C-alpha positions in Angstrom: 61.4 101.8 153.4 57.6 101.8 153.2 55.5 101.3 155.8 52.1 100.5 155.1 48.8 99.7 157.4 46.6 96.5 156.7 42.8 96.9 157.5 43.8 94.8 161.1 45.7 97.7 162.2 49.4 95.7 161.5 51.8 97.1 159.8 54.3 95.7 156.9 57.8 97.2 155.4 58.7 97.2 151.7 62.1 98.1 150.6 62.4 100.8 147.9 65.4 100.1 145.1 67.5 103.3 145.4 67.5 104.9 142.1 71.2 105.0 141.2 71.6 101.3 142.2 73.6 99.4 139.1 72.0 96.0 137.6 75.4 94.0 138.9 74.7 94.9 142.9 71.2 93.4 142.6 70.5 90.3 143.8 67.4 89.9 141.8 66.6 86.0 143.2 66.8 87.5 147.2 65.0 91.1 146.3 62.1 89.4 144.5 61.8 86.9 147.0 61.1 88.9 149.8 58.5 91.1 147.4 56.7 88.2 146.5 56.4 86.5 150.5 55.6 90.2 151.4 52.4 90.5 149.1 51.7 86.5 149.1 51.0 87.3 153.3 49.1 90.2 152.4 46.6 88.2 149.8 46.7 85.1 152.0 45.8 87.5 155.1 42.9 89.4 153.2 41.4 86.1 152.7 41.6 84.4 156.0 40.8 87.5 158.0 38.8 90.1 156.1 34.8 88.5 156.0 33.4 91.5 154.1 33.2 91.7 150.3 34.2 95.4 150.6 37.2 97.3 152.3 37.3 100.9 153.4 40.7 101.5 152.7 41.6 105.7 153.4 38.2 107.4 152.3 37.2 105.2 149.7 35.5 102.0 149.6 37.3 99.0 147.2 36.0 95.7 146.9 38.2 92.9 148.8 38.6 90.8 145.3 39.8 94.4 143.5 42.4 94.5 146.4 43.1 91.2 146.1 43.7 91.1 142.5 46.1 94.5 142.6 48.0 92.5 144.8 48.3 89.7 142.8 49.3 91.8 139.9 52.1 93.1 142.1 53.5 89.4 142.9 53.2 88.6 139.3 55.0 91.7 138.0 58.1 90.7 140.3 58.0 87.5 139.0 58.2 88.5 135.4 60.7 91.3 136.3 62.8 88.1 138.0 62.7 86.1 134.7 63.5 89.2 132.5 66.3 90.0 134.7 67.9 86.6 135.1 67.2 85.8 131.6 69.0 89.2 131.0 72.3 88.0 133.1 72.3 84.8 131.1 72.5 86.3 127.8 75.0 88.7 128.7 77.6 86.0 129.7 76.5 83.8 126.7 77.3 86.9 124.3 80.7 87.2 126.4 81.6 84.1 125.2 81.0 84.5 121.8 82.9 87.8 121.9 86.2 86.0 123.2 85.7 83.3 120.5 85.1 85.1 117.6 87.4 88.0 118.4 90.8 86.4 117.4 88.7 84.8 114.4 87.6 88.3 112.7 91.6 89.6 113.0 92.3 86.3 111.2 89.7 86.7 108.5 90.5 90.0 107.6 94.1 89.2 107.2 92.6 86.6 105.0 90.7 89.1 102.7 93.4 91.3 102.4 95.9 88.9 101.2 93.2 88.2 98.7 92.2 91.4 97.8 94.8 93.8 98.7 94.6 96.3 102.3 93.7 99.1 99.6 90.6 97.5 97.6 86.8 98.5 98.0 86.1 94.4 98.1 87.0 94.7 101.7 83.5 96.4 102.3 81.7 93.8 100.9 83.1 91.6 103.8 82.6 94.0 106.4 85.8 95.8 107.1 87.1 99.2 105.5 89.7 99.2 103.0 93.3 101.1 104.4 93.5 104.0 102.9 96.4 104.8 99.9 98.9 107.5 100.9 98.3 110.8 99.6 101.4 112.4 97.7 101.6 115.4 96.4 102.7 116.3 92.3 105.7 118.4 93.9 106.7 115.8 96.0 107.0 113.2 93.5 108.5 115.1 91.2 111.1 115.9 93.7 111.6 112.3 95.0 111.9 111.4 90.7 115.0 113.9 89.9 116.7 112.8 93.1 116.3 109.2 92.6 117.7 110.0 88.8 120.5 112.0 90.3 121.3 109.3 92.6 121.1 106.6 89.7 123.2 108.7 87.5 125.8 109.1 90.3 126.0 105.7 91.6 125.2 103.3 88.9 124.3 99.9 89.0 125.3 99.0 92.3 123.9 96.9 95.3 121.3 98.1 98.0 123.8 98.8 100.2 126.3 100.6 97.8 123.1 102.7 96.6 122.0 103.7 100.3 125.7 104.9 100.9 126.1 106.5 98.1 122.8 108.4 98.6 124.1 109.5 102.1 127.0 110.9 100.5 125.6 112.7 98.3 122.8 114.5 100.9 125.9 115.3 102.7 127.9 116.8 100.2 125.1 118.9 99.0 124.7 119.9 102.7 128.3 121.6 102.6 129.2 124.9 101.8 131.9 125.5 99.2 134.6 127.5 101.0 134.8 131.6 99.9 137.6 132.2 97.8 140.0 134.7 98.7 140.2 137.4 96.1 143.7 138.1 94.3 145.8 141.1 95.3 147.4 142.8 92.3 151.3 142.7 92.4 152.8 146.0 90.8 155.2 145.8 88.5 158.7 147.1 89.6 159.7 150.4 88.3 162.1 150.2 85.1 165.0 152.5 85.3 165.4 154.0 81.8 169.3 153.6 80.6 171.3 156.9 80.4 172.6 157.9 77.3 176.4 158.9 77.2 176.0 162.3 75.4 178.6 161.3 72.6 181.1 159.7 75.3 
C-alpha cells in the first residue's frame, strides 16, 4: 500500500499489485474502478480546493494544470488497461471454443489425407501434417527373413494361413532342439580259436 499526501494535508492510499500475481487472479474491473475513483477524486479536489495556479510539491513548484494532467493520464491508462485486459480474456475464451471445435475436425482430416495420399507420402506436408516414417530394415535382416520364408514355404507347401503359422512354429522349435549325442561303439574282440591237434600218424 502506498500513502500519498495532497496539498491540503489529507492522505489517500493506493493499492499496489504484487509482482507475482497472475492474470487470472486479478479482478480487473474492480481494481481499475478503485484506481479511477481515487485519481478522479484527486483531480476534482484539486480543481475545487486549490485556487492557485502553481502548487509546491516537495521542493518543486508545479503548475496545477500539469498536476491535473498527470493524474488524468493515470486515469486514462487505467481505463486502457482495463479494456485491454477484458478484451484479452474475451479473446482467450473465444479461442478456447475454436480449439474444442476444430481438434476433432483436424484429426478426421488427417485420417482423410492419409487414406488419400498414404501415411508415408510427402504430400502430407502440403496440408500441414508430417508423414509417417517408413520402418528401416537392414540388408542382413531382409536376407535372413527371405531365407526363413523360403525354407518355410519349401517345408510347408501351399497351405492355409493357420497351417503355415503352425508349421513355422514347429520348424523353429525343432531347430532349437539339439540332436542327442551318439555313444561311440565299443569294439568286440573275436573269440580265440583253438588250432586243431594233428595226431601224429595215429
